[in-house]
C-alpha positions as CSV (number, residue, x, y, z in Angstrom):
1,M,121.0,90.4,93.3
2,R,117.5,91.7,93.0
3,T,117.0,95.0,91.2
4,F,114.0,97.3,91.8
5,D,112.4,99.5,89.2
6,L,111.8,102.9,90.8
7,E,110.1,104.4,87.7
8,P,106.6,104.2,89.2
9,L,107.9,106.2,92.1
10,Y,109.1,109.0,89.7
11,R,105.7,109.0,88.0
12,A,103.6,109.2,91.1
13,T,105.5,111.7,93.2
14,V,106.7,115.3,92.8
15,G,109.7,116.6,94.6
16,F,111.0,113.3,95.9
17,D,113.7,113.0,93.3
18,R,116.5,113.0,95.9
19,V,114.9,110.2,97.9
20,A,114.4,108.1,94.8
21,D,118.0,108.7,93.6
22,M,119.3,107.8,97.1
23,M,117.3,104.6,97.1
24,D,118.6,103.8,93.7
25,R,122.2,104.3,94.8
26,V,121.7,102.2,97.9
27,L,120.0,99.3,96.1
28,S,122.5,99.3,93.2
29,N,125.2,96.7,93.3
30,D,128.2,99.1,93.3
31,A,131.5,97.4,93.8
32,T,133.2,100.7,94.5
33,H,131.9,100.8,98.1
34,T,134.7,99.8,100.4
35,S,134.9,99.5,104.2
36,Y,138.0,101.7,104.4
37,P,138.3,103.7,106.5
38,P,136.0,102.3,109.2
39,Y,133.5,104.8,110.7
40,N,130.7,105.1,113.2
41,I,127.5,107.2,113.1
42,E,126.0,108.0,116.4
43,K,123.1,110.1,117.6
44,T,124.4,112.4,120.3
45,S,121.1,114.3,121.1
46,E,117.6,114.7,119.8
47,H,118.9,116.8,116.9
48,G,122.6,116.0,117.0
49,Y,124.7,113.4,115.3
50,R,128.4,112.5,115.2
51,I,130.4,110.7,112.5
52,S,133.7,109.3,113.7
53,I,136.2,108.0,111.2
54,A,139.4,106.1,112.0
55,V,142.2,108.1,110.3
56,A,145.3,106.7,111.9
57,G,148.5,107.9,110.3
58,F,147.0,111.1,108.8
59,T,147.7,114.6,110.0
60,D,145.2,117.6,110.1
61,D,146.8,119.0,106.9
62,E,146.2,115.7,105.0
63,L,142.5,115.6,105.8
64,S,139.7,117.6,104.2
65,V,136.0,117.9,105.2
66,D,133.7,119.5,102.6
67,V,129.9,119.9,102.3
68,R,128.6,120.1,98.7
69,E,124.9,119.8,97.6
70,N,123.7,118.0,100.7
71,A,126.7,115.6,100.7
72,L,129.5,115.5,103.3
73,I,132.8,114.5,101.6
74,V,135.8,113.5,103.7
75,T,139.1,113.0,101.8
76,A,142.6,112.1,102.9
77,R,145.8,112.3,100.8
78,K,149.0,111.2,102.4
79,A,151.9,113.6,101.8
80,K,154.9,112.1,100.1
81,E,157.5,111.0,102.6
82,E,160.9,112.7,102.2
83,G,163.0,109.7,103.3
84,E,162.6,106.3,102.0
85,R,161.3,104.0,104.7
86,R,161.7,100.2,104.7
87,Y,158.9,98.5,106.5
88,L,159.2,94.9,107.8
89,H,155.4,94.9,108.3
90,R,153.0,97.6,107.4
91,G,149.6,97.2,109.1
92,I,148.5,100.8,109.3
93,A,146.8,101.7,106.0
94,T,147.5,105.3,105.0
95,R,146.2,105.0,101.5
96,A,144.2,107.9,100.1
97,F,140.4,107.8,100.4
98,E,137.2,109.7,99.8
99,R,134.2,108.9,101.9
100,R,130.8,110.4,101.1
101,F,127.8,110.8,103.4
102,Q,124.4,111.9,102.0
103,L,123.0,114.5,104.4
104,A,119.3,115.0,105.1
105,D,117.6,118.3,104.6
106,H,118.3,120.9,107.3
107,L,121.3,119.0,108.6
108,R,124.3,121.3,109.2
109,V,127.9,120.4,110.0
110,T,128.8,122.3,113.2
111,G,132.5,121.2,113.5
112,A,135.2,118.7,113.0
113,T,138.0,117.6,115.4
114,H,140.9,115.3,114.9
115,A,142.4,113.6,117.9
116,D,144.0,110.2,118.8
117,G,143.6,108.9,115.2
118,M,139.9,109.7,115.0
119,L,138.2,112.4,113.0
120,H,134.9,113.4,114.6
121,I,132.4,115.4,112.6
122,D,129.4,116.9,114.5
123,L,126.1,117.5,112.8
124,L,123.0,119.3,113.9
125,R,119.5,119.2,112.5
126,E,118.0,122.7,112.4
127,V,114.4,122.6,111.4
128,P,113.2,126.0,110.1
129,E,110.3,127.7,112.0
130,A,108.0,127.3,109.1
131,L,108.4,123.5,109.2
132,K,108.1,123.0,113.0
133,P,104.8,121.8,114.3
134,R,102.5,124.5,115.6
135,R,99.2,124.7,117.3
136,I,96.4,126.6,115.5
137,E,94.0,128.3,117.8
138,I,90.4,127.5,117.1
139,A,88.1,130.5,117.1
140,R,84.6,130.2,118.6
141,G,81.8,129.9,116.0
142,D,80.1,133.1,117.0
143,A,83.3,135.1,117.1
144,A,84.4,134.3,113.6
145,K,82.3,136.0,110.9
146,P,83.0,134.9,107.3
147,T,84.0,137.6,104.9
148,V,81.7,137.9,101.9
149,I,83.0,139.4,98.7
150,E,80.4,140.7,96.3
151,A,80.8,139.5,92.7
152,D,80.6,143.0,91.2
153,T,83.3,144.5,93.5
154,A,85.8,141.6,93.1
155,E,88.7,142.1,90.7
156,V,89.2,139.3,88.2
């Protein structure tokens, strides 16, 4: 597999550490990434997203959804069964798992629901007012007078 050196990116940018780290994680050949449990990520509106994870066999008490440091962490731990069951075929995987999703800035988890073997996590992008695009009114040339500060009255 091809590896990429992201060192020039670190030298030439300021404040993009998270992006570079995320690219490094994605491009690294990490064997710990599994496809269990299967999940979907869908865009539900202009600023809304939904992550749906197949969690057949788990109850609400055995599932956990946490947000830490811009990461959504979904974990499941199957409670010990009181009686010993003897399966002839066991096709429903109920092994413990931890699934992490890296969240973009200003993305907030608005809720989680568990129904019909699916865990749905809703997310909403809330861009602060300071970051939203805004139109700047252009003043007419004769209406705007520049302010002149005299050198002897200015504080240094």
